[in-house]
N, C-alpha and C positions, 0 to 999 in steps of 0.2 A: 331669912326664914320664909317671908311671904313669897319670894320668888320660887323657892323650892316647892311650896304648897301649890302655887299656880302651875308649876311644871308637872307635878304629880297628877293634878286634876286634868290637865291636858292629855297626859299619857293614858290615864283611865278612860277619858272620853274617846281617844283614838282606838284603844283596845275594844271598847264597847261597840264603836262604829264598825270595826273590822269583823267582830263576831256577828253583828247584825247583818252585815253584807254577806258573810259566808252562809249564814242561816237562810237568807233569802235565795242565794244561789242554790243551795241544797233543796230548798222548797220547790223552786221552779224547775229544777232538773227532774225531781220526782214527779212533779205535775206534768211535765212534758212527756215523760215515759208513760204515765197513766193515760193521758189524752191519746197518745199513739195507740196504746192497747185498745182503747175504746173506739178508735176511728173517729174521734171528734176533731174535725178540721179546725173549727173556730178555737177550740181549746189549744190545739197545737200552735196556731198562730199567736194566740195570747201568750203562751209559755215562751216561745222563741223570741217574741218582742221584748218581754221582760228580761230574758237572759241576755239579749244583745245590749240592753240598757245597762245592766249590772256588770257584764263582762263582755265588751264588744269583741266580735270574732267574725272574720270574713267568711269562714265556713258556715257559721250560723246564719249570716246574712244570705248567703247563697241558698241554704236550705229553706229559709223563710220565703225567699222569692220563689223557689220551686214549688212550695206548698201553695202560695198565691196562684201561680200559673196553673197548677193542677185543679185549682178551684175556680178557674176562669176569671180570676181577679188580675187581669193582665196589667192594668195601670198600676195597681199596688205593687205587683212584682217588679215592674220597671222602676218605680219610685224607690224601691228597696236597694237595687243594685245599679241603677242607671242604664243608659242605652249605648254608651260609648264603646267602641271597639278597643279592647285592651289585651295586649299579648299575655299579660299575667293572669287573665281570667281563667278560672277552673272550667272544665268541660260543662259542669252543671250550670255555671253562670252564663256561658255562651249559649247553651241550649235555651235557657230561660229568655234571654234577650231575642234569640232568633224566633222562637215560637210566639212570644208575647207581641213582638212587633208585627209579625204576620197577622196575628189575631186582631190587632188594632189597625189593620190595613195600611201598613208601612212597608211595602214590598222591597224597596231599595235598601232600607236600613236592615231589614230582616235578612236579605240576601247576603250581606256582608258577614253576618254571624254564621249563617249556614255554610258559607264558604270556609270559614275557620274550622267549623266542626268537620267538614269533609276533608280538609287538609290534614287534620289530626287523626281521623279514623274513617276512611272512605266506606260507604255502604250504599246499597241500592235504595234504601229508604231516604237517605240524605240526598242522593242523586235526583230522586223524585221531587223533593222540596226545591232543589236548585232549579230543575227544569221548569216547574210550575211558576216559580217566582221570575225566572228569566223571560218566560212567555208574557207574564204580566208587565214586565218592564221593557218589552220590545227586543230582547236579545234572543231572537229565534235561532240563530246560528249556534250560540252557546247552549241553548236548550237542547238542540239536536244532539250535541256531544254527550250531554248528561243522559239523554234518553237512550242513546246507544249503549252507554255504560250500564244503565239500569236494566235494559232488556238482557244484556249479556250476563248480568250478575244476579238477576232475580231467581229465587228458588220457588218451586211449586207451592210450598207451604206459606209463602209470604203473602200477606194480605194488606190492603189499604182501605181505610174507612172513608165513606162519603156521607154528606149531611144535607144534600139538597132536597131530600124528601123529609116528611115529618118523622119517619122512622129511619134512623141511620142504618147503613148497611155496609158490608165489606165485600171487596172483590179481590181477585188475584192482582198482586202488584204488577206482574208482567202485563196484564190486560190494561191496567191503569197507564202504563208507559205507552202502549200502542194507541191508546186514546189520545194522549198528549202528542204522539207522533203525527196523528191525523190533523190535530189542530195546527201544529207547526208547519206541516206540509201545505195546508191551506194559507196560513199567514205569509209564507214565503212566496207563494205563487197562487193567486186567487183563481187562476184559470185551471189549476190542477185539482179540480174537485174530485175527480175519479180517484186520484192517488190518495187524497185525504180520506175518502170514504173507504178505500181498500184497507187502510191502516186501522180505521175504527171497526171495520168488519172483522179484522184479525182479533181485536179486543173482545168482540162479541162471540167469536168462536171459542175463545178461552173461557169467557164468563158471560153466558147468554142473558143473565139477569142484571147486567151492568146498565142501570137506568140512565145515567148521565151519558154514556156512550150512545145509547139508543136515541136520546134527545139530540145529541150532536149530529148523528147520522141523518135524522129527520131534517134538521136545520140546513145541513149541507145539500141534501136532496132538493129541498125547496129553493135553495140558491141556484141549483142546476136548472131547475124548471123555470125559475124567474131570475135571470142574471142581474147582478147589481146595476142600478141605474135605470132599470126597466120596471114598469108597474104591471 
């Protein structure tokens, strides 16, 4: 008889725990929807974290990492889903790894993930990221190929944002590619300053207010007047 009573108590306890768990899930699902409606990023992060604890899901983890990334919390984003290259990763997870690693100044690791994204769905925007990262890692030949692809596939309405000034600004994506082309031209042949300047001038023809291109042109012109190794 005692065994039956103990068993009944255990079953009641399990049922209560199950109900409590379901209630918590319902609560945080409703909380998550409300925080999204209000645009409360911290609330969304809080809700997704609780939901992942209560009912772990790779999709929720990817979403949480994406929210962290969009909030410039790149370390937290990577702590959520890791940095490893995984063929089973969703496009969202690969994007988070690529963008967050780039933001944390890890160009080689970031490049791996941008290459995965490009192989899944090629675009001029991804080609720009690839070219930029390849320049940073010294692969100028590879960057050149991505630049050619980007120039050929950029549309007039495509824009790219730059942040070297206090006030961020956007320029034509095609102009951004011509700027990179100038940098690659110079990197591959330090004597071909005129060729590098010509590409940057092409960028400025498309977008005269391209501040970074203007700065690069000035730097190249000063190199031309005072060649490297001379004072």
